[in-house]
C-alpha positions in Angstrom: -25.1 -30.0 2.6 -26.5 -26.5 2.4 -24.5 -24.1 1.0 -24.8 -19.9 1.6 -24.2 -17.9 -1.6 -24.2 -14.0 -2.2 -27.1 -12.8 -3.8 -29.2 -9.7 -5.1 -32.5 -9.2 -4.2 -35.4 -6.7 -4.0 -33.1 -3.9 -4.6 -30.9 -4.6 -1.6 -27.0 -5.5 -2.7 -26.2 -7.3 0.1 -28.2 -10.6 0.6 -27.3 -14.1 1.3 -29.2 -17.3 0.0 -28.7 -20.6 2.1 -30.0 -23.9 0.3 -29.8 -27.5 0.2 -31.2 -28.5 -3.6 -35.1 -28.8 -1.6 -35.5 -25.3 -0.1 -34.1 -21.6 -0.3 -34.0 -19.1 2.4 -32.7 -15.8 1.6 -31.3 -13.0 4.1 -31.2 -10.0 3.8 -27.6 -7.8 5.0 -28.4 -4.5 4.1 -31.3 -5.0 6.7 -32.9 -7.2 9.4 -32.9 -9.3 10.7 -35.1 -10.3 8.4 -35.2 -13.7 6.5 -37.1 -12.1 3.5 -37.7 -15.4 0.9 -38.2 -19.0 2.0 -39.3 -21.9 -0.5 -39.4 -24.8 -2.6 -35.9 -24.4 -4.3 -37.1 -23.6 -7.9 -40.5 -22.3 -6.4 -42.0 -19.0 -6.0 -41.9 -17.3 -2.3 -43.9 -18.7 0.7 -43.6 -15.3 2.3 -45.2 -11.9 1.1 -43.0 -9.4 0.2 -44.0 -5.6 0.3 -42.9 -3.9 -3.5 -42.7 -0.4 -2.2 -40.6 -1.3 0.7 -38.0 -3.7 -0.9 -34.5 -2.3 -1.5 -35.4 0.7 1.1 -32.7 2.0 3.0 -34.6 5.0 4.7 -35.3 5.8 9.0 -39.2 5.0 8.6 -40.1 1.1 10.0 -41.3 -1.1 7.0 -43.4 -4.1 6.8 -40.8 -5.3 4.2 -42.7 -9.1 4.4 -40.8 -12.2 5.0 -40.1 -13.7 8.3 -39.5 -10.7 11.1 -38.3 -10.8 15.2 -39.7 -8.8 17.4 -40.2 -8.8 21.2 -43.1 -9.0 22.9 -45.3 -7.1 24.7 -46.6 -5.4 21.7 -45.6 -1.3 22.2 -46.3 1.4 19.3 -43.1 2.9 20.2 -40.6 0.4 21.2 -41.7 -2.6 19.2 -41.7 -0.9 15.8 -38.7 0.3 15.7 -36.9 0.5 12.4 -34.4 -3.0 11.6 -33.1 -0.7 8.5 -29.6 -1.1 9.5 -27.0 -4.1 8.1 -26.2 -7.3 10.0 -23.4 -9.3 10.4 -24.1 -12.6 8.7 -21.8 -15.5 9.3 -21.4 -19.1 9.1 -20.7 -21.1 12.4 -20.5 -25.1 13.0 -22.6 -25.6 10.0 -24.8 -23.0 10.9 -25.6 -19.4 9.5 -25.5 -16.6 12.4 -27.4 -13.3 11.9 -26.7 -10.1 14.5 -28.2 -7.2 14.7 -26.4 -4.0 16.3 -27.9 -3.1 19.5 -31.1 -1.5 20.1 -30.1 2.0 21.4 -33.8 2.6 22.4 -33.8 -0.5 24.5 -30.0 -2.1 24.7 -31.4 -5.3 23.2 -29.5 -6.9 20.5 -31.6 -9.4 18.0 -29.8 -12.8 16.1 -31.2 -15.5 14.0 -29.3 -18.6 14.0 -30.2 -21.0 11.2 -29.3 -24.9 10.9 -30.7 -26.5 7.3 -31.4 -29.5 7.5 -28.9 -31.7 4.6 -31.4 -33.6 3.0 -35.2 -32.6 4.3 -37.7 -29.2 3.8 -36.5 -28.7 7.7 -34.9 -25.4 8.6 -34.4 -24.8 12.2 -34.3 -21.1 13.1 -33.3 -19.4 17.0 -34.3 -16.2 17.8 -32.0 -15.3 20.4 -32.7 -11.3 22.7 -29.4 -10.9 24.7 -29.9 -7.9 26.9 -26.9 -5.0 26.6 -28.2 -2.3 28.8 -27.3 -1.6 32.2 -31.2 -3.0 33.8 -33.0 -5.9 33.7 -35.8 -6.3 31.5 -39.0 -8.3 31.0 -39.7 -9.6 28.1 -41.0 -12.4 25.3 -39.1 -12.9 21.9 -41.9 -13.1 19.2 -41.4 -14.8 15.8 -43.9 -13.1 12.8 -44.1 -15.3 9.7 -45.6 -13.2 7.0 -47.6 -15.6 4.2 -48.3 -14.3 0.8 -51.8 -13.7 -0.2 -54.3 -17.0 -0.1 -52.2 -18.6 2.7 -54.6 -20.2 5.2 -53.6 -20.5 8.8 -54.6 -23.7 11.2 -54.0 -24.0 14.7 -55.3 -27.0 17.2 -57.3 -25.8 20.2 -56.4 -28.2 23.4 -58.2 -31.7 23.6 -61.9 -31.6 24.0 -63.9 -33.2 26.7 -67.4 -33.6 28.1 -69.4 -31.7 30.7 -69.7 -32.2 33.8 -66.5 -34.3 33.9 -64.8 -31.4 32.7 -65.6 -28.8 35.1 -61.8 -26.3 33.9 -61.0 -24.2 30.5 -59.2 -26.0 29.0 -57.4 -23.9 27.4 -57.5 -19.7 26.2 -58.7 -18.1 23.4 -57.6 -14.3 23.1 -59.1 -12.1 20.5 -58.3 -8.2 19.8 -61.0 -5.1 19.7 -60.8 -5.3 16.0 -61.5 -9.1 16.1 -65.4 -10.4 14.8 -65.9 -13.8 15.0 -68.6 -13.3 12.4 -66.3 -12.1 9.8 -66.5 -15.2 7.1 -62.4 -15.5 6.9 -62.7 -17.2 10.3 -63.7 -21.5 11.1 -64.2 -22.3 14.3 -64.6 -25.8 14.5 -64.5 -28.6 17.3 -60.9 -29.1 17.3 -59.0 -26.7 14.8 -59.3 -22.9 14.1 -58.8 -21.7 10.8 -58.4 -18.3 9.2 -58.2 -17.5 5.4 -56.1 -14.6 4.3 -58.8 -12.9 1.6 -57.9 -10.1 -0.5 -61.4 -8.7 -1.3 -61.5 -7.4 2.5 -59.3 -5.0 4.0 -60.2 -5.2 8.0 -57.9 -6.6 10.1 -58.0 -9.8 11.9 -56.5 -11.2 14.7 -56.8 -14.2 17.4 -54.2 -15.5 19.7 -54.2 -18.7 22.1 -52.1 -20.7 24.2 -51.3 -24.0 21.9 -49.7 -27.0 24.1 -49.2 -28.6 21.6 -46.8 -26.7 19.7 -47.6 -26.0 16.3 -49.0 -23.5 14.2 -49.5 -24.3 10.2 -50.3 -22.7 7.1 -51.4 -23.9 3.6 -51.7 -22.5 -0.1 -51.3 -24.1 -3.4 -50.9 -27.5 -2.1 -48.0 -26.7 -0.1 -48.0 -26.8 3.8 -45.9 -24.7 6.0 -45.5 -26.0 9.6 -43.6 -24.1 12.4 -43.1 -26.0 15.6 -42.0 -24.5 19.2 -41.7 -25.7 22.6 -44.7 -24.8 24.8 -43.3 -24.4 28.3 -45.9 -25.6 31.0 -46.6 -23.4 33.7 -44.5 -20.2 32.3 -46.5 -16.9 31.8 -46.7 -15.6 28.0 -47.8 -12.3 26.9 -51.1 -11.0 25.3 -53.0 -12.9 28.0 -51.6 -16.3 27.7 -50.7 -16.4 23.7 -48.0 -19.0 22.7 -49.3 -18.1 19.3 -51.1 -15.7 17.1 -52.7 -14.8 13.7 -53.2 -11.6 11.7 -54.2 -11.0 8.4 -55.7 -8.5 6.8 -56.2 -8.1 2.5 -52.7 -8.6 1.3 -51.3 -11.1 3.6 -51.6 -13.3 7.0 -49.3 -13.7 9.7 -48.0 -17.5 11.8 -46.8 -15.6 14.7 -45.3 -18.0 17.7 -44.3 -16.8 20.9 -41.8 -17.3 24.0 -42.4 -17.0 27.6 -42.1 -13.7 29.2 -38.5 -13.4 31.1 -36.9 -10.9 33.0 -33.5 -10.5 31.6 -30.3 -9.4 33.5 -27.5 -7.2 31.9 -25.7 -9.7 29.5 -27.9 -12.5 29.9 -30.4 -13.6 26.9 -32.8 -15.2 26.1 -33.8 -17.9 22.8 -37.1 -19.2 20.8 -36.8 -22.0 18.6 -38.9 -22.7 15.8 -38.8 -25.8 13.4 -39.9 -24.7 10.2 -41.0 -27.8 7.7 -42.4 -27.1 3.8 -44.1 -30.5 2.5 -45.7 -30.5 -0.9 -49.2 -32.0 -2.1 -51.2 -31.1 0.7 -55.0 -30.1 0.5 -56.1 -26.9 2.0 -58.7 -27.9 4.7 -62.2 -26.3 5.1 -62.4 -28.3 8.2 -61.4 -30.2 11.0 -61.9 -33.7 9.7 -59.5 -32.4 6.7 -57.1 -31.2 9.0 -56.6 -34.6 10.3 -56.6 -36.2 7.0 -54.6 -33.8 5.6 -52.3 -31.5 7.7 -52.1 -33.4 11.2 -50.2 -36.3 9.7 -47.3 -33.9 8.5 -47.4 -32.1 11.6 -46.5 -35.5 13.6 -44.0 -36.7 11.0 -42.6 -33.4 11.2 -42.5 -33.5 14.8 -41.2 -37.0 14.8 -38.0 -35.9 12.9 -37.3 -33.4 15.3 -37.6 -35.2 18.6 -34.9 -38.0 16.3 -32.8 -35.6 16.4 -33.0 -34.5 20.0 -32.6 -37.9 21.1 
């Protein structure tokens, strides 16, 4: 059974570790909502941590690292509001609830609910946005996991077809003005896209897509991190239709999922759920065949477990 204990971490006095003996996640209590550590028990952190920001308690926005919760579309002012204030952490019906105070600039309240499996390397992360303001607001929940150096992202394209049988587009691939498709960190397969973090170059890269199969993954040193989410058919997603995005620079790689854009009425809330799974002994893929052989079976295992719990 998962247990919650108070721990010190990174210079902050108040943090909470949730562990089932297989995996651990550490919640910051002095800032947030933020999950600053995630990994196998007794092993290292899969997330990146900013050494210059750990323990910070000032007014400026900090990357911190770990897993953070934003609302889309991205805006230089609204999105980067500091999450530097203490959060309320409580246990409720076998889950852990992390609640932020209302953002005075937006009227939004962020919350994370963590539900960890008793006997598997699996945790469900439910992201909630509540509109505490006086007017409706159109937003999308946006979940960003900041992975450590050396991580490689993997996400699937929609099923491939042939010409002239398939005349309509299969899915969107969204690039940013600074995306360079000839950058060697990209691998453009027929079925999958791969992005490798490389500390030797500081040029940022980003791409997004509408992944209908509902997963994005990352791998490093034999560990595979899988994030599952629900793709809502017919919904409008931010950033030209992205359900996933990935970003990298010289020190980290992000695995991001997004919920649909929704108009949230005063006092109402919306949710976005990710299911996290961590696997051992998975070789880093270099091409489509590697993903099919080493990554996809674990993704299908994770999806089957979630479907089994829901049935």
